C-alpha positions as a printed NumPy array, in Angstrom:
array([[ 56.962,  26.22 ,  55.721],
       [ 59.159,  29.297,  55.871],
       [ 60.727,  28.421,  59.515],
       [ 61.078,  24.812,  58.448],
       [ 63.329,  26.052,  55.712],
       [ 65.435,  28.166,  58.143],
       [ 66.182,  25.379,  60.431],
       [ 67.29 ,  23.435,  57.858],
       [ 69.397,  26.081,  56.519],
       [ 71.357,  26.344,  59.654],
       [ 72.121,  23.062,  59.29 ],
       [ 75.984,  23.108,  57.751],
       [ 76.698,  20.786,  54.65 ],
       [ 79.517,  19.063,  56.379],
       [ 76.54 ,  18.164,  58.408],
       [ 74.222,  16.749,  56.024],
       [ 74.717,  13.486,  54.869],
       [ 72.39 ,  14.278,  51.662],
       [ 75.346,  16.821,  50.342],
       [ 78.385,  16.539,  48.9  ],
       [ 80.347,  17.958,  51.577],
       [ 78.904,  16.018,  54.277],
       [ 82.45 ,  15.333,  56.599],
       [ 81.465,  12.04 ,  58.749],
       [ 84.236,  12.075,  60.957],
       [ 83.034,  16.019,  62.296],
       [ 79.267,  14.98 ,  62.277],
       [ 77.573,  15.125,  65.292],
       [ 76.244,  11.858,  66.112],
       [ 79.104,   9.841,  64.406],
       [ 81.055,  11.924,  66.989],
       [ 78.311,  11.62 ,  70.049],
       [ 78.892,   7.291,  69.074],
       [ 82.314,   7.173,  69.117],
       [ 82.813,   9.217,  72.77 ],
       [ 79.762,   6.418,  73.718],
       [ 82.623,   3.683,  72.725],
       [ 85.27 ,   4.912,  73.792],
       [ 83.916,   6.051,  77.663],
       [ 82.683,   2.21 ,  77.532],
       [ 85.326,   0.271,  76.497],
       [ 87.901,   0.979,  79.376],
       [ 84.665,   1.195,  81.65 ],
       [ 83.722,  -2.281,  80.458],
       [ 87.238,  -3.771,  81.254],
       [ 87.366,  -2.233,  84.751],
       [ 83.454,  -3.637,  85.483],
       [ 84.885,  -7.469,  84.538],
       [ 86.415,  -7.27 ,  88.39 ],
       [ 83.231,  -7.404,  89.505],
       [ 82.288,  -9.789,  86.776],
       [ 79.809,  -7.554,  85.649],
       [ 78.358,  -6.618,  81.913],
       [ 77.145,  -3.514,  80.482],
       [ 73.85 ,  -4.589,  80.729],
       [ 74.21 ,  -5.026,  83.943],
       [ 76.474,  -1.856,  84.738],
       [ 73.465,  -0.02 ,  82.815],
       [ 70.786,  -1.623,  85.333],
       [ 72.56 ,  -1.159,  88.728],
       [ 72.951,   2.906,  87.783],
       [ 69.412,   3.146,  86.649],
       [ 68.476,   1.097,  90.394],
       [ 70.783,   3.507,  92.651],
       [ 68.456,   6.11 ,  91.476],
       [ 65.229,   4.583,  91.364],
       [ 64.702,   1.592,  93.477],
       [ 61.515,   0.178,  93.425],
       [ 60.936,   0.262,  89.695],
       [ 59.233,  -1.759,  87.546],
       [ 60.9  ,  -4.175,  84.89 ],
       [ 59.069,  -2.174,  81.948],
       [ 60.581,   1.572,  82.882],
       [ 63.786,  -0.135,  84.268],
       [ 64.371,  -1.69 ,  80.533],
       [ 63.232,   1.57 ,  79.527],
       [ 65.561,   4.156,  81.066],
       [ 68.518,   1.45 ,  81.269],
       [ 68.215,   1.563,  77.152],
       [ 67.815,  -2.341,  77.072],
       [ 65.228,  -4.385,  75.758],
       [ 63.132,  -6.191,  78.339],
       [ 64.366,  -9.892,  77.626],
       [ 68.281,  -8.735,  78.194],
       [ 66.585,  -6.786,  81.591],
       [ 65.075,  -9.853,  82.326],
       [ 67.863, -12.251,  82.09 ],
       [ 70.186,  -9.898,  83.698],
       [ 67.611,  -9.675,  86.844],
       [ 67.564, -13.76 ,  87.075],
       [ 71.714, -13.417,  87.534],
       [ 71.352, -10.496,  89.67 ],
       [ 68.755, -11.967,  91.822],
       [ 70.869, -15.474,  92.398],
       [ 73.94 , -12.937,  93.405],
       [ 71.847, -11.173,  95.826],
       [ 72.169,  -7.973,  94.316],
       [ 68.227,  -7.459,  93.68 ],
       [ 64.816,  -8.77 ,  94.262],
       [ 61.652,  -8.852,  92.659],
       [ 58.374,  -8.897,  94.206],
       [ 54.734,  -8.099,  92.944],
       [ 53.532,  -4.66 ,  92.67 ],
       [ 51.107,  -4.153,  95.703],
       [ 48.453,  -2.669,  93.027],
       [ 48.646,  -4.438,  90.19 ],
       [ 49.899,  -8.12 ,  90.64 ],
       [ 50.796,  -7.86 ,  86.692],
       [ 53.638,  -5.661,  87.825],
       [ 57.124,  -7.142,  88.448],
       [ 59.   ,  -4.751,  90.489],
       [ 62.859,  -4.593,  91.153],
       [ 64.576,  -3.523,  94.3  ],
       [ 67.635,  -3.099,  94.965],
       [ 69.294,  -4.606,  97.752],
       [ 71.537,  -3.812, 100.424],
       [ 74.475,  -6.211,  98.395],
       [ 73.127,  -4.306,  95.356],
       [ 74.031,  -1.005,  96.681],
       [ 77.447,  -1.774,  98.552],
       [ 78.066,  -3.376,  94.797],
       [ 76.534,  -0.392,  93.099],
       [ 79.018,   2.629,  95.495],
       [ 81.825,   0.688,  94.471],
       [ 81.135,   0.59 ,  90.791],
       [ 80.594,   4.516,  90.757],
       [ 83.653,   4.889,  92.363],
       [ 84.994,   3.355,  88.462],
       [ 82.542,   4.926,  86.488],
       [ 83.202,   8.322,  88.438],
       [ 86.878,   7.877,  87.719],
       [ 86.509,   7.355,  84.021],
       [ 83.907,  10.565,  84.004],
       [ 86.54 ,  12.27 ,  85.571],
       [ 89.01 ,  11.739,  82.576],
       [ 87.099,  12.141,  79.579],
       [ 85.724,  15.754,  80.986],
       [ 88.938,  16.343,  81.73 ],
       [ 89.697,  20.164,  81.305],
       [ 85.946,  21.105,  80.185],
       [ 84.082,  23.661,  82.551],
       [ 81.202,  23.083,  84.279],
       [ 79.24 ,  25.474,  81.462],
       [ 80.478,  23.592,  79.176],
       [ 78.983,  20.704,  80.467],
       [ 75.768,  22.39 ,  81.706],
       [ 75.54 ,  23.549,  77.641],
       [ 76.906,  19.748,  77.065],
       [ 73.624,  18.213,  78.707],
       [ 71.372,  20.862,  77.54 ],
       [ 72.216,  20.363,  74.164],
       [ 71.995,  16.335,  74.306],
       [ 68.152,  16.506,  75.736],
       [ 67.25 ,  18.572,  73.148],
       [ 68.282,  16.038,  70.596],
       [ 66.882,  13.138,  72.259],
       [ 63.621,  15.223,  72.714],
       [ 63.616,  15.971,  69.362],
       [ 64.403,  12.554,  68.504],
       [ 61.227,  11.561,  70.992],
       [ 59.113,  12.81 ,  68.624],
       [ 57.121,  11.618,  65.298],
       [ 59.534,   9.075,  63.15 ],
       [ 61.022,  10.539,  59.656],
       [ 58.448,   7.816,  58.636]])
């Protein structure tokens, strides 16, 4: 119990929504959400020239790292609902960017593959994403980015544990 109180004590009052001195605009999660919004605000406009939306962009980025992948895992890693992924994959299949096949070991599972056309599209889209990332991290040191990544992974790990209720 003492360790729990010590951890709670490390949280500055300005970051605690239950405190009178809470400052929303300095809150880490507000800032994370704001940075994510600003990052995608421009990127969303840029990917429109490829006739892509954010869901398709997310799916492409995951498929660049993991192809083949089953739809359930693709939805999880792309941070999208399975129904959203299924609709996007239908369109992506019509465009020739992906192919789907029943899993060889379990025909209840559908695997998604990025086609050569999908890989070419993804490479072009990743150039835009790279420019946006370069813009976002301008002036930061590599060590700062490594530390930010470490902290974000820790936050995700903490939030992936049991819920507050």
